[in-house]
C-alpha positions, 0 to 999 in steps of 0.5 A, a space after each residue: 682367816 685364822 690366826 696361826 701364830 703369835 710371837 711376842 717380844 716384851 720390852 722393859 723400861 717403858 711405862 706404857 709400851 710393854 712389847 711388840 707382836 707379830 701375827 701370822 694368818 693362815 700360815 700365809 700372811 704376816 703382820 708385824 709391829 703390833 704394839 702392846 700398850 698399858 692403858 687406863 683400862 689395862 693392856 690393849 693392842 695397837 695396830 701398826 701405824 705410820 706417821 703422816 706429814 701432818 703429824 697424825 698416825 694412820 694404821 697400816 693394817 687393822 681389823 675391819 670388824 669388832 669380832 676380828 679385833 677381839 680375836 686378835 687382841 685375845 690372841 696377842 695378850 694371851 701370848 704376852 701373858 704366857 711369855 711374861 709368866 715364863 720369864 718370871 719363872 726363869 728369874 725365880 730361883 729354885 729352892 
């Protein structure tokens, strides 16, 4: 299963939540609402989840092994970095 597209929507105003991502696999399957979070060791990707009756959260979708988790996180954070750099470039006045 290959990641064929990643879309990132950065958000402002939240100290920890930096944005959301949508990932498309094999041009056939989409997973929405991955969260880009700023943690103690830097940015990481949290899987989409839902709140359970007991107040805990359970992932709706998640990788089954570390290799896929790393591939997913690298793709999402790479796209986030590109989007943020592009936004910064657009905000910087030209001389």
